[in-house]
C-alpha positions in Angstrom: 31.5 7.0 -82.1 28.4 8.4 -80.3 27.6 7.7 -76.7 25.1 4.9 -76.1 22.7 7.3 -74.5 22.7 9.6 -77.5 22.2 6.6 -79.9 19.3 5.4 -77.8 17.6 8.8 -77.8 18.0 9.2 -81.6 16.6 5.7 -82.2 13.6 6.3 -80.0 12.9 9.6 -81.8 13.2 7.8 -85.2 10.9 5.0 -84.2 8.4 7.4 -82.8 8.4 9.4 -86.0 8.0 6.4 -88.2 4.9 6.7 -90.4 2.1 4.2 -89.5 2.0 2.7 -93.0 5.7 2.1 -93.0 5.6 0.6 -89.5 2.8 -1.7 -90.5 4.5 -2.9 -93.6 7.9 -3.4 -91.8 6.2 -5.2 -88.9 4.3 -7.5 -91.2 7.6 -8.4 -92.9 9.4 -9.1 -89.6 6.5 -11.3 -88.4 6.7 -13.3 -91.7 10.4 -13.7 -91.4 10.2 -14.8 -87.7 7.4 -17.4 -88.4 9.5 -18.8 -91.3 12.6 -19.3 -89.2 13.4 -23.0 -88.5 14.2 -22.0 -84.9 10.6 -20.6 -84.5 9.0 -23.7 -86.2 10.8 -26.1 -83.9 10.6 -24.1 -80.7 8.4 -25.3 -77.9 9.2 -22.5 -75.5 9.5 -18.9 -76.6 10.5 -15.8 -74.6 9.5 -12.3 -75.7 8.4 -9.1 -74.1 5.2 -7.1 -73.8 6.1 -4.2 -76.2 5.5 -0.5 -75.4 4.7 2.5 -77.6 7.6 2.9 -80.1 8.7 -0.8 -80.2 7.7 -3.5 -82.6 4.4 -4.8 -81.4 4.9 -8.2 -79.8 1.2 -9.0 -79.3 1.0 -10.7 -82.8 4.0 -12.8 -81.8 2.4 -13.9 -78.6 -0.8 -14.7 -80.4 1.0 -16.7 -83.1 2.9 -18.7 -80.5 -0.2 -19.5 -78.5 -2.1 -20.5 -81.7 0.8 -22.8 -82.6 0.7 -24.5 -79.2 4.0 -23.1 -78.0 4.6 -22.0 -74.4 5.3 -18.3 -74.5 6.7 -16.4 -71.5 7.3 -12.7 -70.8 9.5 -11.1 -68.2 8.9 -9.5 -64.8 11.8 -7.5 -63.4 13.3 -8.5 -60.1 15.9 -6.8 -57.7 19.5 -6.6 -58.8 18.5 -6.1 -62.4 17.3 -9.7 -62.8 14.3 -11.1 -64.7 11.9 -14.0 -64.3 9.9 -15.1 -67.4 6.3 -16.1 -66.6 4.1 -18.2 -68.9 1.4 -16.2 -70.6 -2.0 -17.8 -70.8 -5.7 -16.9 -70.2 -5.0 -16.7 -66.5 -2.1 -14.3 -66.6 -2.5 -11.0 -64.7 -0.4 -8.0 -65.5 0.6 -4.9 -63.6 2.4 -1.8 -64.8 6.0 -1.8 -63.6 8.0 1.2 -62.4 9.4 1.3 -66.0 5.8 1.7 -67.4 5.9 -1.8 -68.8 3.3 -4.5 -68.5 4.7 -7.3 -66.4 3.1 -10.6 -65.3 2.5 -11.2 -61.6 1.5 -14.9 -61.9 2.1 -17.9 -64.0 4.7 -20.6 -64.0 8.3 -19.4 -64.3 10.4 -20.8 -67.1 14.1 -21.3 -66.3 16.4 -19.5 -68.6 18.2 -22.6 -69.9 14.9 -24.2 -71.1 14.0 -21.6 -73.7 14.2 -22.8 -77.3 13.8 -19.3 -78.8 14.3 -15.9 -77.3 13.1 -12.8 -79.1 15.5 -10.2 -77.7 14.5 -6.5 -77.5 16.8 -3.6 -78.0 17.2 -0.3 -79.7 19.9 -0.9 -82.3 21.0 -4.1 -84.0 24.0 -4.7 -86.2 24.0 -7.2 -89.0 27.1 -8.5 -87.3 24.6 -9.5 -84.5 25.5 -7.0 -81.7 22.7 -5.3 -79.9 22.3 -2.0 -78.1 19.7 -2.4 -75.3 17.8 0.1 -73.3 20.6 0.5 -70.8 19.3 -1.4 -67.7 21.5 -4.4 -68.2 18.7 -6.9 -67.6 19.3 -8.9 -70.8 23.1 -8.6 -70.3 22.6 -10.6 -67.1 19.9 -12.9 -68.5 21.2 -14.0 -71.9 24.4 -15.8 -70.6 22.1 -18.1 -68.7 20.3 -19.3 -71.9 21.2 -21.7 -74.7 18.2 -21.0 -76.9 18.3 -19.3 -80.3 18.5 -15.6 -79.7 16.9 -13.4 -82.4 16.1 -9.7 -82.8 13.5 -8.1 -85.1 14.8 -4.8 -86.4 12.6 -2.0 -87.8 14.5 0.2 -90.3 15.5 2.8 -87.7 17.1 0.0 -85.6 19.4 -1.4 -88.3 23.1 -0.7 -88.7 25.8 -2.7 -90.6 28.3 -2.5 -87.7 28.0 -1.3 -84.2 28.2 2.5 -83.9 28.4 2.1 -80.1 31.1 0.6 -77.8 30.6 -3.1 -77.5 31.4 -4.5 -74.1 33.0 -7.9 -73.3 29.8 -9.0 -71.5 27.6 -8.3 -74.5 26.1 -11.5 -75.9 26.0 -11.9 -79.7 22.6 -12.7 -81.1 22.2 -15.8 -83.3 20.2 -13.8 -85.9 19.0 -10.2 -86.6 15.9 -10.1 -88.8 15.7 -6.8 -90.7 12.7 -5.2 -92.3 13.5 -3.7 -95.7 14.1 0.0 -95.6 11.5 1.8 -97.6 
C-alpha cells in the first residue's frame, strides 16, 4: 500500500497530463451524470468548490445550479482547519487564499446541516465510496456535520475499485461516486 502523499502526487501528475480532449469528454459525461441524479434534481442547496488547474472544472456546475434556481455555496477556509460555505451570487467577491484557491469573502453562510447536496472534492475515489482528499483534513471535519447527499465526480485518473490508501476511522463514506468512462 502506497503512502497517501505518494498517491496524491501520482494522481496530480496523471490529472495534469490528461489530454484536453479526453478531459473535455470525461468532464461532459460527469456533468451529465450529476444533473441526472435525483439528489441534484431535488436539491435546493448545493455545496461545491471553486476548482483549480488540474481538478474537474466546477464553474459549469455552479452555472447549472444558478440557472436551475438552486442556492450554491463554496467554501472559505477558517482557522483550525474549518470551513464556512458562502452563497455564490452576482455580489460575491473572491480573494486568493494562502492555498492559491479562490475563496468568497462575502455572502450568506449556509450551515452544514442545511445542504441537500455536497459535491465533495478529492484526489482518489473508490467505487466502494471512500475518498482520498488533499491532506488538509478540512472535509474530514466538515462532512460529519452534514446530512446532505455526498457525491464525488471522478475523472479516470481518480478512479479505483478499492482504496489503495489507509482508510481512517474518521473518514466519511460518500453516498455516490460518479465515474467518467476510461477512454
